[in-house]
TINUVO-279557 format. One line per 8 residues: their letters; for each residue x, y, z of N, C-alpha, C. Coordinates in nm, 2 decimals, always signed. Each point is the difference from the previous one (the first is absolute). Layout:
REM TINUVO-279557
a> X:Y:Z:X:Y:Z:X:Y:Z; ...;
***
This chain:
REM TINUVO-279557
maypagik> -1.05:-0.54:-5.63:+0.10:-0.08:+0.04:+0.04:+0.00:+0.09; +0.08:-0.02:+0.10:+0.18:+0.03:+0.03:+0.01:-0.19:+0.09; +0.13:+0.05:-0.13:+0.02:-0.24:+0.04:+0.19:+0.04:+0.07; +0.03:-0.05:+0.15:+0.13:+0.05:+0.07:+0.07:-0.10:-0.06; +0.08:+0.01:-0.09:+0.13:-0.07:-0.05:+0.08:-0.02:+0.16; +0.10:-0.18:-0.01:+0.08:-0.02:+0.10:-0.03:-0.03:+0.07; -0.19:-0.04:+0.05:+0.06:-0.18:+0.02:-0.02:-0.10:-0.07; +0.01:-0.08:+0.09:-0.07:-0.16:-0.12:-0.16:+0.00:-0.02;
gvvvgegd> -0.06:-0.06:-0.02:-0.21:+0.02:-0.04:+0.03:+0.06:-0.09; -0.15:+0.06:+0.03:-0.10:+0.16:-0.06:-0.08:-0.02:+0.10; +0.03:+0.18:+0.02:-0.13:+0.07:+0.09:-0.02:+0.13:-0.08; -0.10:-0.02:-0.02:-0.04:+0.18:-0.12:-0.12:+0.02:+0.18; +0.03:+0.12:-0.11:-0.14:+0.13:+0.05:-0.05:+0.04:-0.10; -0.16:+0.09:+0.03:-0.03:+0.03:-0.05:-0.06:+0.13:+0.01; -0.04:+0.13:-0.05:-0.05:+0.13:+0.03:-0.01:+0.06:-0.07; -0.12:+0.12:-0.04:+0.01:+0.06:-0.03:+0.04:+0.14:-0.04;
tyeealrd> +0.11:-0.03:+0.08:+0.13:+0.16:+0.03:+0.10:-0.05:+0.09; +0.12:+0.03:-0.07:+0.09:-0.01:+0.13:+0.03:-0.09:+0.06; -0.05:+0.06:+0.14:+0.00:+0.11:+0.10:-0.08:-0.19:+0.03; -0.16:-0.04:-0.07:-0.08:-0.14:+0.06:+0.08:-0.10:+0.00; +0.10:+0.01:-0.14:+0.05:-0.12:-0.09:+0.13:-0.08:+0.15; +0.03:+0.15:+0.02:+0.18:-0.03:+0.11:-0.13:-0.07:+0.14; -0.07:+0.04:+0.05:-0.09:-0.10:+0.15:-0.05:-0.14:-0.06; -0.08:+0.03:-0.06:+0.01:-0.16:-0.11:+0.10:-0.04:-0.02;
vqsalkfh> +0.12:+0.01:-0.05:+0.10:-0.08:-0.01:+0.14:+0.01:+0.11; -0.03:+0.04:+0.10:+0.05:-0.03:+0.15:-0.09:-0.04:+0.06; -0.12:+0.00:-0.01:-0.09:-0.12:+0.03:+0.00:-0.18:-0.05; -0.01:-0.01:-0.07:+0.06:-0.09:-0.12:+0.14:-0.02:+0.06; +0.15:+0.10:+0.03:+0.10:-0.15:-0.02:-0.06:-0.02:+0.19; -0.02:+0.07:+0.10:-0.04:-0.04:+0.18:-0.06:-0.11:-0.05; -0.05:+0.05:-0.07:-0.07:-0.20:-0.04:+0.11:-0.11:+0.03; +0.08:+0.04:-0.20:+0.05:-0.14:+0.00:+0.12:+0.01:+0.08;
lesfgpga> +0.00:+0.08:+0.06:+0.15:-0.03:+0.10:-0.03:-0.06:+0.12; -0.18:+0.05:+0.09:-0.09:-0.11:+0.08:+0.05:-0.14:-0.10; -0.05:+0.01:-0.12:+0.00:-0.14:+0.00:+0.11:-0.12:-0.06; +0.10:+0.12:-0.03:+0.09:-0.12:-0.04:+0.17:+0.05:+0.01; -0.04:+0.10:+0.19:+0.13:+0.02:+0.05:+0.08:+0.07:-0.03; +0.11:+0.02:+0.08:+0.08:+0.13:-0.06:+0.10:-0.05:-0.13; +0.01:-0.11:+0.00:+0.10:-0.01:-0.08:-0.08:+0.01:-0.18; -0.10:+0.09:+0.00:-0.10:-0.03:-0.15:+0.11:+0.13:-0.02;
ldtdepvl> +0.07:+0.09:+0.08:+0.03:+0.11:+0.00:+0.20:-0.08:-0.09; +0.04:-0.12:+0.01:+0.13:-0.01:+0.01:-0.04:+0.01:-0.14; +0.13:+0.09:-0.12:-0.02:+0.04:-0.05:+0.15:+0.02:-0.10; +0.03:-0.06:-0.04:+0.16:+0.07:-0.12:-0.08:+0.23:-0.05; -0.08:-0.06:-0.03:-0.03:+0.11:-0.16:-0.07:+0.17:+0.11; +0.04:+0.04:-0.05:+0.05:+0.18:+0.04:-0.25:+0.04:+0.02; +0.00:+0.08:+0.12:-0.18:-0.03:-0.06:+0.02:+0.17:+0.01; -0.14:+0.02:-0.12:-0.01:+0.12:-0.10:-0.08:+0.05:+0.07;
dafvaeat> +0.01:+0.15:+0.02:-0.17:+0.10:+0.00:+0.02:+0.09:-0.21; -0.10:-0.08:-0.04:-0.06:+0.10:-0.15:-0.14:+0.01:+0.09; +0.01:+0.19:-0.09:-0.16:-0.02:+0.00:-0.07:+0.03:-0.21; -0.04:-0.10:+0.05:-0.12:+0.07:-0.15:-0.12:+0.00:-0.01; -0.03:+0.15:-0.15:-0.12:+0.04:+0.03:-0.08:+0.04:-0.16; -0.15:-0.06:+0.06:+0.02:+0.05:-0.22:-0.12:+0.09:+0.06; -0.01:+0.10:-0.09:-0.02:+0.11:-0.05:-0.07:+0.08:-0.18; -0.14:+0.00:+0.02:-0.03:+0.05:-0.06:+0.00:+0.13:-0.06;
v> +0.04:+0.02:-0.12:+0.02:+0.15:-0.13:-0.13:+0.10:-0.02;
***
C-alpha cells in the first residue's frame, strides 16, 4: 500500500510490489489533482518517501 504524505485529502495506492503500489498511487494522485485542483498540494507538511516491506523467515 502506498500513501503520499503532504497533500490535503487521502490518496492510497495498492500493489503486490513497490513498483505496482507506486504506479497505483501516482494514478490516484493524478485523479485527486484533477478532481480538487493544484490547491490540494498546498500544505506546510513535508513530503515523505518511506518503504515498508513484510518478510517471512
